[in-house]
C-alpha positions in Angstrom: -4.7 -29.3 15.7 -2.3 -27.1 13.8 -5.2 -25.0 12.5 -6.4 -24.3 16.0 -3.0 -23.5 17.2 -2.5 -21.1 14.3 -5.8 -19.4 15.0 -4.9 -18.6 18.6 -1.4 -17.5 17.5 -2.7 -15.1 14.8 -5.6 -13.8 16.9 -3.4 -13.2 20.0 -0.7 -11.4 18.0 -3.2 -9.3 16.1 -5.0 -8.2 19.2 -1.7 -7.3 20.9 -0.4 -5.4 17.9 -3.8 -3.5 17.7 -3.4 -2.4 21.3 0.2 -1.3 20.6 -1.1 0.7 17.6 -3.3 2.7 20.0 -1.0 3.1 22.9 2.3 3.7 21.0 3.5 7.3 21.3 5.7 7.2 18.2 3.6 7.4 15.0 6.2 5.4 13.1 6.0 2.6 15.7 2.2 2.7 15.4 2.4 2.2 11.6 4.7 -0.8 12.1 2.4 -2.4 14.6 -0.5 -1.8 12.2 1.5 -3.7 9.5 1.9 -6.6 11.9 -1.8 -6.6 12.6 -2.6 -6.7 8.9 -0.3 -9.6 8.4 -2.0 -11.6 11.2 -5.4 -10.7 9.8 -4.2 -12.1 6.5 -3.2 -15.3 8.3 -6.7 -15.6 9.8 -8.2 -15.2 6.4 -6.0 -18.0 5.1 -7.3 -20.3 7.9 -10.9 -19.9 6.8 -9.9 -20.5 3.1 -10.3 -16.9 1.9 -6.9 -16.6 0.2 -8.1 -13.8 -2.0 -8.9 -11.6 1.0 -5.6 -12.5 2.6 -3.8 -11.4 -0.6 -5.8 -8.2 -0.7 -4.8 -7.5 3.0 -1.2 -7.9 2.3 -1.0 -6.2 -1.1 -3.5 -3.3 -0.7 -3.5 -2.5 3.0 0.2 -3.2 3.8 1.1 -1.4 0.6 -1.1 1.6 1.6 0.4 1.6 5.1 3.9 1.6 3.6 2.9 4.8 1.7 1.4 6.2 4.9 4.7 5.4 6.6 6.5 7.3 3.9 4.2 10.3 4.3 4.7 10.2 8.1 8.4 10.3 7.7 8.2 13.2 5.2 5.8 15.3 7.2 7.0 14.9 10.7 10.2 16.4 12.1 11.9 13.1 13.0 15.4 13.1 14.4 17.1 10.3 12.3 20.3 10.5 14.3 18.3 9.5 17.4 16.6 6.7 15.5 19.9 5.3 14.3 21.4 5.5 17.8 18.6 3.2 19.1 19.0 0.7 16.2 21.4 -1.6 18.0 19.3 -1.4 21.2 16.1 -2.4 19.3 17.8 -5.0 17.1 16.9 -8.1 19.3 13.3 -6.9 19.5 13.2 -6.7 15.6 14.7 -10.2 15.3 12.0 -11.6 17.6 9.3 -9.9 15.5 10.8 -11.3 12.3 11.0 -14.8 13.8 7.3 -14.6 14.9 6.3 -13.5 11.4 8.2 -16.4 9.7 6.7 -18.8 12.2 3.2 -17.5 11.5 3.6 -17.8 7.8 4.8 -21.4 8.2 1.8 -22.2 10.4 -0.6 -20.4 8.0 0.6 -22.4 5.0 0.5 -25.7 6.9 -3.0 -25.0 8.3 -4.3 -23.9 4.9 -3.1 -27.1 3.4 -4.7 -29.1 6.3 -8.1 -27.5 5.6 -10.7 -25.8 7.8 -10.7 -27.9 11.0 -12.0 -25.1 13.3 -15.6 -26.2 12.9 -17.0 -29.6 13.7 -18.8 -30.0 10.3 -16.5 -30.7 7.4 -16.5 -28.0 4.7 -17.7 -29.1 1.2 -15.0 -29.8 -1.3 -14.5 -26.8 -3.5 -14.6 -27.5 -7.2 -12.6 -24.4 -8.1 -10.4 -21.8 -6.2 -12.0 -18.8 -4.6 -10.3 -16.4 -7.0 -11.8 -18.2 -10.0 -15.3 -18.2 -8.5 -15.0 -14.6 -7.5 -13.9 -13.6 -11.0 -16.7 -15.5 -12.7 -19.4 -13.9 -10.4 -17.8 -10.4 -10.6 -17.5 -10.3 -14.4 -20.8 -12.0 -15.2 -23.5 -11.3 -12.6 -22.1 -8.1 -11.2 -20.5 -6.8 -14.4 -22.6 -3.6 -14.6 -22.2 -2.6 -10.9 -18.4 -3.2 -11.3 -18.2 -1.0 -14.3 -20.4 1.7 -12.7 -18.1 1.6 -9.6 -15.1 2.1 -11.9 -16.8 5.1 -13.6 -17.7 6.7 -10.2 -14.0 6.4 -9.2 -12.9 7.9 -12.5 -15.3 10.8 -12.1 -14.1 11.3 -8.5 -10.5 11.4 -9.6 -11.2 13.9 -12.4 -13.2 16.0 -9.9 -10.4 16.0 -7.4 -7.9 17.1 -10.1 -10.2 19.9 -11.3 -10.9 21.2 -7.8 -7.2 21.3 -6.9 -6.1 22.9 -10.2 -6.3 26.6 -9.6 -5.3 29.4 -11.9 -2.7 31.6 -10.3 -1.7 35.1 -11.5 1.9 34.9 -10.3 2.7 31.7 -12.3 3.2 31.6 -16.1 1.1 28.8 -17.5 2.2 26.6 -20.3 0.7 27.4 -23.7 1.2 24.4 -25.8 -0.3 25.9 -29.0 2.3 28.7 -29.1 5.1 26.2 -28.4 4.0 24.0 -31.3 3.5 27.0 -33.7 6.9 28.5 -32.9 9.4 28.4 -35.8 13.1 27.6 -35.2 14.2 30.9 -36.9 12.1 32.9 -34.5 13.6 31.1 -31.5 17.2 30.9 -32.4 19.4 33.9 -33.4 22.8 33.3 -34.8 25.5 35.9 -33.9 29.1 36.1 -35.1 30.7 38.8 -33.0 34.2 40.0 -33.7 37.1 39.5 -31.3 36.7 41.7 -28.3 33.2 42.9 -29.2 31.2 40.5 -27.1 27.5 39.8 -27.3 24.8 42.4 -27.2 21.8 41.6 -25.1 
């Protein structure tokens, strides 16, 4: 019963937050609604026993969205004084969202411990956790595709760096070999001027 209640709770909040992402006029609010949708999607993954996907949703997607939120704040001309003025007005709404998130996490943990009761047929008992099974399959059967995917990402990263690294004429580039070969006596000149004479440039 608690699993069914949790499913309807997570699904309803996720659909509502997805609609708010689309129709919200403030991009910062859209990102916050998107984070709420990801949390509810992670709760749905916990209900079906896919705790690894739930962890990926929280760590990867919410973390990436947090970075996106930072870029939005940096790139847009946001009036922070206006945002602070509306803090006390939006505080009850924020408390309600926090209570809903804590309640959903409680229901998710309880439903995950109760097992998959959404289907009529009972699920077979797992001999090992999902993460252990996924790791064994990934690093044994799919080891070569996994390594090839890593190499492709590495080549893409190097290509992006090479494409964005342009040589400019108005910028003095760093010459490491000349810096290493420079002797201290060539770089430092000791002067002992007399009183009132000053330094000669």
